[in-house]
N, C-alpha and C positions, 0 to 999 in steps of 0.2 A: 588232790587231797588237801583238806583245809588244815591250818595249824593256827592255834591260839597262842599268841606270844605272852610270856610271863613278864611281869614288870621287874625292872631292875631296881636294886637298892639305890637309894638316893644318897648322893655324896655332896660334900660342900662344893659350892660353885667356885671355879678357880678365879672368878673376877673378883672375890673377896680377899684373895691372898695378896700380900704385899710383894710386888715384883719390881725388878729393876726396869726402868722404862727407857727405851732407846728413842732419842729425840729426833734422829734423822734415819729411819730404817731404810735399808737398801732394798729389802724384799719382803713383802708381806705374804704369808703362805695362804693357799686358797683351798686346799682340800680338807677332808674331814677327820684326819687321824687325831688322836687325843693330843699328841705333842704339838701338832699344827694349830689346833684350836687354842691351846695355851699360849702359843707364840702369838696368835692373832689377838688375843685379849691383852697382850702386853702393848699393843698399838692403840688401845682405846684412848689413853690420855692424850694421844697425838692427833685426835680428831679435831678438826677446825670447822666450825658452822659457817657456811657460806649463805645459805638461803633457807627460810622456812617456806616449804612447799605447800603445806596444809596444816591448819590448827583446827582439829575437829573438836568443837566445844562439847557437842552432845555426847560423844564417845570418850571423851577425855584422852585424846590421841593426838600426836604431832608427828609430822614427817619432815626431815631435815636433809638437806643436800650440803655436802661438805667434802673435805679432803683430808687424808692423813698426811701430817706434816712431812714434807720431803717426798711425797708421791704425787703423781699427776692424774691418776685415775680417780673417777668421781665415787663418793660414798654415798649411800642412801641408808638413813637411820630412822626407823619408826619406833616411837616410844608411846606406850599406853599404860595408863594407870591400872594396877592390879585391883581386882575386886576385894572387898573386905572379907576377912576370915570370919568364921562363925564360932571359933573356940574362945570361951570366955578368958582363958588363961592369956591368949594372944591379944585379944581386944583390951585387956587390962593395960597393955603397953601404951595405949592411946592416952591414958590418964595418970601416968606416973609423974614423977618429980622432974623427969627430962623433957616433958611436954611444955612448950611455950605457947602463949595465947596472946591475942590482941583483940580487944573488945571493939565490936562494929556498932551495935545498937542494943537498945532495950526498949520494949514496948510490952506493957502489961506483964504477963508471965513469960513473954519470949524474949530470948537474949541471943544475939549472934556474935560469932567470933571468928577470926582467922586462927587456925589451929595448926601447930607445928610439932607433931609427935617426934619421937626419936627416929633416926634415919632407918633402922630396920623395920619400921612400920610403914616406910613409904616406897616399897618396892615398885619396880615397873617391869613390864614386858617389852623386851627390846629386840628388834629384828635389823640385822645389818646386812645390806646387800652390797657386795664388793667384788669386782668393779661393778657399778651400776650403769646400765646403758640409758640412752635417751627415752626409750619405751618404759623402762622401770621407773624413771622420774615422772613421766607423764601421767602414770597411773595414779601417782600421789599428789599432782598438782590440784590446786583448788578449782573444782569444776563449775561450769555453767552447763546445765543439761538441756538436750534436745530429744524429743521423742520421735522414734521411727516405727512406722506400722510396716513391718517386713512381710511382703507378699512372697510367694514362692519365686516369682519373677525377679524381685528385688534381691533375693538371696542368691540367686544364680548369676545376676548380672552385675551386682555391686558388692554384696557381703563376701561371697566366696572368692572372688579374684583378690580383694583386698586382704582377706584372711590368709590366703596362700602367700601373698607377697610380703606380708608384714608379721607373720606369727613368730613368737618367740620360741627359743629352743625348748624342747620337751626332754632334754636329756636328764634333767633332775627327777622327772617322773619316771623315766626308765630306771633310774637308780634306785628308786623306792620299789619298784616292781620286781627288779632283779635281786634285791637284797644287798646292794653295795652302799646304801646310805639310809640314814635315819632309822636304823634297825630298833632303836630304843623307843621310837615313836609308833611302831607297828603294833597293833592290837590283835589283828587276825589276818590270815594269808591263805586265801583259797586259790590254788594253783591251776584249776582247770583253765584251759586256754580260751574256752567259749563263754562260760558262765562264771569264771573266777574274777576275784577282786582282792584288793588289800584295803583293810580298814586301818587308817592312820590317824593319830592325833593332829588336828589342825595346828598350825604354828601359833595362832592366836589364843589357843587354850592354854590356861594356867593350872590345870589338873584340879580345879575346884568343880565338884559335881554340879553345882547349880549353874555353872557356865559351860557345861559339856559341849564340846564341838569336835566332831570327828569327820572325816572324808572317807568315803568308799570309792577308790579308784579302780576302774575296770581294767582287766588284762587286755581285752579288745581295744584296738586303736580307733575308737569312735569319737570324732571331734566334739559333738554336742547333740542336744535333743533333736535338732533339725534332721539328723541322719537316722534316727531311731525308726524302727518298723517292726512288724510282727515277728520277725526272726530274732528280735532281741527280748522278747517277753521272758524267756527263761532266765536270761541274765538279770533282768529287772526284778523279777520275783525272787530270785536267789538272794540278791542283795537286801531286798526288803526283809526276808524272812530270817536269813542267818545274821545279818548285821544287828538287827533288833535283838535276836537271841543272845548274841555276844555281849551287847551293851547291858542287857537286863542281868546276864549271869555276872558280869565283871563289875558293873557300876550300880546295880540295883535300880535302874531307870527303865521302867516299863514302856512298851511302845505307845501307850496312850499319852505319855508325857514327852514325846519327841516330835520335833519338827523335821520332816525328811522331804528334801527338795532339790531341785536342780536350779541353777541360775542360766538365764539365756539374755544376753550373751554371757558365756562364762569368762572367768579371769584367765584361764588356760584352756586350750582346745584339746583336751583328752577328757573323755566322759568321767564325771565324777559326782557323787551324791553327797549333799550336806546332811549330817545328823546333828541336831543341836536340841538341848533342853529349852524349855519355855522361858527359863531365866535369861536366855540370850535374846533379848526383845528385838534388836535391829536386824538380826540375821535372816535374810529372805523376806524381810518385812516390806521391801520395795515391791508393789503390787505388779509392776510391769516387768519385774525381773524374775521372780520366783515362780517355779513350776512344781507343785507337790508330786512326789513319786507315785502315790496312789492315783492321782488324776492322770498322770502321764500314761500308766498302765491301763487305766480304763479307757482313755481315749484311743489307744492303739487297739485294744480288744474290739472297740466299737467300729473303728475304721483303721484298717492295718497300715495304711500310708498316711495317717492323719497329719504327721509332722512334716510331710512333704507338701501337703495341701493348705495347711493353716497359715493364717496371717499371725505372726508373732511380734509382739511389741517389745521393744527395749529402748533404754535411753543411752545416748552417747554424751560424754562430758565436754565437748568442745565443738565449735563450728566447723573446723576442718574435717571432723569425722562426720558430721551431718551433711555437709555440702555435696559430697558425691551422690548421695541419694537424692537430694533435691535437684541436682543438675540432670541426673538421668530421667527423673519425672518431668522435668521442663522440657528436656529434649524430645522426650516421647510425646508429650502434648503438643509440641511444635510440629512434629512429624505428622501426627493425626490431623491437626488443623490444615496443613498443606494438602493432605490427601483429600480432605472434604472439599477444599476450594477448587480442586481440579474437575 
């Protein structure tokens, strides 16, 4: 039975409260109880930047590697500029007497400035991963991309073994599905074991409708679209129908204004569908990565095992991830040449 979650009343963020800072903390809490979250925020002034992993100019986002003072475990901090509000009374804050400016140029009717509004107008979305593993950090390192054309053979011989050997823990996904974490981010909960899913706010979303970003996480443990077949059509159609219905009822965004897609390869190997508004221009925009839900359903209806037969393209962000595919193809080519010469 599905349950639509009611939104919680917003409260003041604890990060704005003045709190006593422990300069050399003995232990930093890691679970999600309210008290522990407050204690964790007390350690924010102890964060020391060690390295800039990525400075994403296009998306106004930066990823930092560092440590909490007195601790040895690595911290990953991702900061992203918030989108502008649309309420006139809030926008007025960018032009009050507290705003500082520096002139850059003037040309005809055009003038350019560096603009420094009051601090409350300069909010950031911040995600902290602690402790951060090597794989967490690698995800945010500035990439050089390599394109892979993954045949079913390459999937079986290279992708699948590497995935099984290197996959990150999915405990955090299970915590969302069983209701022990991120309850305030859950929008809808369909508890059917076969066709059920949880619709949850993506961590990147700042609750502005124009940048709506939700994830539908399946209850079935399906790693990716590569494993989808005709038996999963009821699940996929249920996600499309009911997630769209809930989004329109709750946020007044109709299906015609949504991008609904999978990523391949995904950022985590438990099947999930992205729901975004068209205001999120970059989401799923990478043509070799995005697979529209409607297209996936249609492909499977035409060919039940389509995704077991298809060549799927994806890009990997470093040579070490590309090299195993190149090595396998070179070895196969060498074997074939040897056979032909006999």
